[in-house]
Residue, then its C-alpha position, 0 to 999 in steps of 0.5 A: m414442182a416444176l411439172v405440177l405447176a406447168l399440169a395444173v395451169g395446163a389442166q384448169w385452161l383445157g377446162w375453161r377450152l372444153r368448157l367441162p370442170a377443171l377439177l375432174f382434170l386435176l384429179v385425174i393428173g394427181f391420181g396418175l402422179g401419184q403412182w410415180v412419186t407421192p408429194d410426201e416423198i417430196f415434202g414430208k406429212q408436216l411440211l405438205f400439210d402446213g402448205v395446204n393450211l395455209s393456201v386455203a387460208i389464202i383462198l378463203f381470204e380472196g373469196s371472201l373480199g368478194l362478199k358484200l353485205r348489200e348483196v344479201r339486203d333481200l338475201g339475209r335470212p336465207i342466207f344465215r339459215l344456209c349457214t346454220i340450219t341446213a349446215g346443221i341438218a346435214w351433218v345429221l343426215i350425212t353422219l346417219a348415212a355413213m353409220a348405215l353403210g358401216f362406219d364408227g359413230r364417231v367417225s360418222l359425226l367426223l365424216g359429217a363435219i367434212l361433208i358439210v362444206t362446198g367452197p370457192t374452189v368448186i363454186n366459183p369456177i361453175l358460176r363463171q361459166l354459168r353466171p346465174t342471177r345475181r340471187v342465186s350468185a351471192l346465196l352460193r357463194w356466201e354458203g361456200i365461203v362461210v361454211d368452209p370454216l365451220g365445217a374446219i372447226l366442227a370437225l376439230l371438235v369432233y376429233q377432239a372429243i373422240s381422240s380424248i380419253d375423258g371425252s367432252s360433253i355437248g356443252q364443251g363442244v358448244l362452248d370451244l365452238g363459240l370461243t373459237l368463233l370470239v378469236g377469230l373475230i376479235f383477231a381480225a377485226p384490229i388487223g382490218w381496221v389497220v389496214t383500212t387505215m393505211m389504204r385509205h391512208h395511201l401507206i401501202p404502194d400500189f405494186l405492194q398492195g398484192v402481196i403485202f395482202v397475201g402476207i397480211a391473210v397468212g400472218t392472221c391464220v398463223g396468228a389466230n391459230s397460235l390462239r386458239e387451233e382452227s380460229g385462223l380460218v374464221a379470222v381471215t374469213m372475217l377479216g375478208i369480209y370486213l374489208a370487202n364491206q369497207r366504204h371507198l376502199e379500193l381492192e381490185p388490184v388486190i382481188e385481182f392479184k388474188e384471183h390468179l394466185q387462188v387459180l395457181l393454189v387450187g390446181v397445185l393443191f389438187i394434183m398434191l392430195a390427189g397425188r396420196v390416193t391410190p387407185s386401189q383406195i379408190v376400189d376399195v370404197l367404190p360400192t360403198g362410196l357410190i351409194f354414199v354419193a348417191l345418198l348426198v345428190l339425192v336426199i341429204r342436199p334436197v332435204s336439208v336445203a327444203l328444210g332450211l330455206r323453208r318459209t324464206e324469200t327465197t323462190r321455188q326455182e332458187r330452192i330446187l337449184m340450191a338443193f341440187m347444188a353442193p359439189r366439194g372442193i379443195v376444204a374437205a379434201s384437205i380437212a379429211s387427209i389432216f384427220a387421217m394423219e392426226f388420227s395415225e400420230s394419235a394412237s401413237h402419241l398415246r402409246e409413248q405415254a402409256n410406256e412412259i408412266a407403265e411404273s409409276d401408274p400401271e393402272r393408267a397405261k392400261q386405260l391409255l393402251s386400251f384408248a390408243e387400240q380404239i383410237a388405232g381401230m378408228a385410224s383404220q376408218v378414218d384412213r378409208l375416208v381420205p378416199l371416200v371424200f375424193l371418190v365424193i369430190v369427183c362425184t358431185v362436180a361431176i354431177y353439178g359441174l355437168g348438169i347445173g346449167r340445163l337445171a338452171e336454164k330450164l328454171g329460168l335462172a341461169s343459162a347453160s351457153p351464155r349467148g346474150v349481148m349487153f348494149a352500154g348505151s342506147p342509140s335509136w340503131s342499138i334498140d332496134t338491134a337488141k329487137t332483131l337479136r330478141d327475134l332470134d332468142v338471143p338475151t338483151l340488156i340495154v344500160t341507159r338512162r335516157a328517159y326516152d329511149l327506156y320507154a322506148a325499149r321497155k314498150a318493145g319488151l326489152r330487158c333494160e337497167a336504168a342506171d349510168f353503166l359506171s355507176e356502182y350499182a352497174t359495176e357491182d350489182m347489176d345481173l347479168a344472167g344470160i349475157a356474153s359479150m357487151v358493145a359499149c356504144t354511147p356518144d363519149d369514146d372515153t366513156n366507153s373506153i373505161a366502161s370496157v377496162h372493167y366489164r373484160r374483167v367479168l365477161g372476159r376481154a374477148n367479148v367486150f367491144q366499143l365502137e370505133r373511136l373517134d381519134e383512132g390512130d395509125a396501127e403503125d404509129s404508136t404516137t397517136g390513138t389510144a393506147q390498147i390496153l385503154k380501150a375494148r375490141t372495136a366493135f363492128d364490119p366496118p369498125t365505124t364511130h357513134s357518130a357515123m351510125d347514127k348518121m346511118w340512122r337519120t338517112g334511113k339506114r335500118v337494121r336488117r337481118v339475112e340468113l346466108d345459103e348456097n345462093r346468099t353467100w357471105e362474099r356476094f352479100r359484102q360484093t353487093m352490099p359494101e357500105a352496110v355496117v354488120m354488126f351481129v353473126v348469130k349462129p345455132s349455138s352463140v353470138s358473135v360481134a362482128n369485126v374485122d379480124m372474125n371469121a368469114p360467116k358460113n352458110g347458116d349463119t344469121i348476120i344482124y346489119l344496119g343498111d339498106e334492104w338485100k335484094k333478092e336479085p340485086e341489080h348490077g348496073p353502075v352505082e354512078d348512074e343511078e339518081p340518089k333516092r330520097q328517104t321519107m323521115s317523119v322529121p326532116s335530117s340535116e342531109e335532107a334540109v341542105r337538099d331543101r336548101i339547093d333545091a330553092d336556090r335553083k328555083v330562084q335562079g331559074d326564075k331570075a335567069a327568065g325575068d331577067g333574059v340575056r344579059a350582056s357579057g360583063p367581067p366574070g361572076t358579076h352577075l349571078g345568072q351570067a357566071g359560069r355558063g356553058s357553051d350552050g347559054r344556060a346556066p349549070e346544074p348546081v353541084r349536088p352533094r351524093f350522101d349516099r358516097l359518103s363513108p361510113g366509118r367517118p362523118s360527114p362535114m355537113s352532118a349535125d355532128s359536124p361542129s359548124e352545124 
């Protein structure tokens, strides 16, 4: 068990690191461990599959907590048809394909029901890596989570129909399906109301919320199953959707806890179930299985999506992407494994019944024995379903997981390697930076409600959202397709920090930055500054506050870019331009927000900075001897206004000295023209502030941001 836990976590980290589907590593590990010891030997079949059922219930509950009905404002009809018509067409086509490959018709029906599911265990990792548009993400997540319990119910109904000696009609099957859905709904509704009431009245402490919700999910599943078999998955899915759509119900701590639990459960389940399949079983079904996978990917899924989504609100690009996105996950693997065991036990149970009534009712006993032989014959085919389903899982995850990024990128619905930048706030330099990044083919997003900045951004052709980036829309529904990192750059440091705490859950802590806070304390003194957990990483090199960035912009510094090469190296740039604020480093395949901890940019990288132009042959003369250059601005800055006043005072002093002549000596400071004269009798030059020497990281006491101004 320790080895399984360690490898489950390690495989998923390796998948993230290599940007490959972690499921492939999990299955390979499971196949390998299964040659050493099988899970059945450790737990026994019954305990193993009971644990699998409860784990699947927790996974579906976690996924359904993210299904918001507001996501389907414009997608209600497509989602409904994906979960009904598309699933039904896929069931029929998969059944026909299995029959064409030599499976019994009844076993083919069971296989069709099992393989209509996709599920959050394979959809969520792909969405996390791909980050497609909001509409595509909603379509895939709703289909995966809603169809999972429906597939389990259909598989159960098919199993009951073919394992019962009396059989069942289509009408009875439809009635059973309706009753199962009804039981799930009736069981979930009161539990959801009670939990909502307790949460709103703060009757569940924060430290218990995560584990209590796990207990509620497990209890709901088992309780509903006790009333009607397989209604538990329906109940937990409906419970999650109900809770997710209650207004003003704070579930973020619960969702975060269950996300972590889901990652662990998925890894363990795939290793456990794969460990029950031997390489010889895979080899036996390999020729048939590859043909079957080709039919699934190239024919069945495209046809079912095309017919199911015909004349809906979806675009052609969205339908194409949906047609080539249907990986199978843990639910398909668990259902196939469970029903393979059920068939074997059903045949044995029928034989026992026949032996018990052999003397009292020999005719009935004969019928039972004959039917037991039929079930045993089907059981041998059902046993082949398990390696076939695992082969389908491996192939579909590999095909869709590795190919969907390129397809989505060509369709304009996502990026295979997201590298876009979101600016939370809209100072003037951020709009100019976004234009510079756009010129380098880097997607950008500006989130602001300032009308002038929205006008300027839209006029420049930039993508922008008219919203407060702490609003419910920005944190829940805003489309982050193609965005990989964020820079919070509003004038308020606390707003930047609050936003960063949320967005690092979406984009990752490593990719969320904010401008340097004005109250940044000493790193060695824990009593000053803001705790690291309450803020994001500090952006730019050197770290710079909002007021300092704004001041640099007002004094004529502009956003510029330069590509490093053998002549223009990073070391030479830093030596020549010490006051420039480096904001981004653009590489051929990625974009990094500059910071003090970054690796030094290399030749071929493009750096984007705020500062003066870097001349081809920088002058090496002493900076102190240069006359500071005055920037020409359409609107005078506060620094220029100070200079104008000093020049005016100097002119007045000169005129007055010329008119009054040389005065007699007197007490020091009794006359403006006399005070502080040098040995030559002339008044010294007034002290002129050197604004070009002000540190970009600290505000000037004479700037427009100072309290005195």
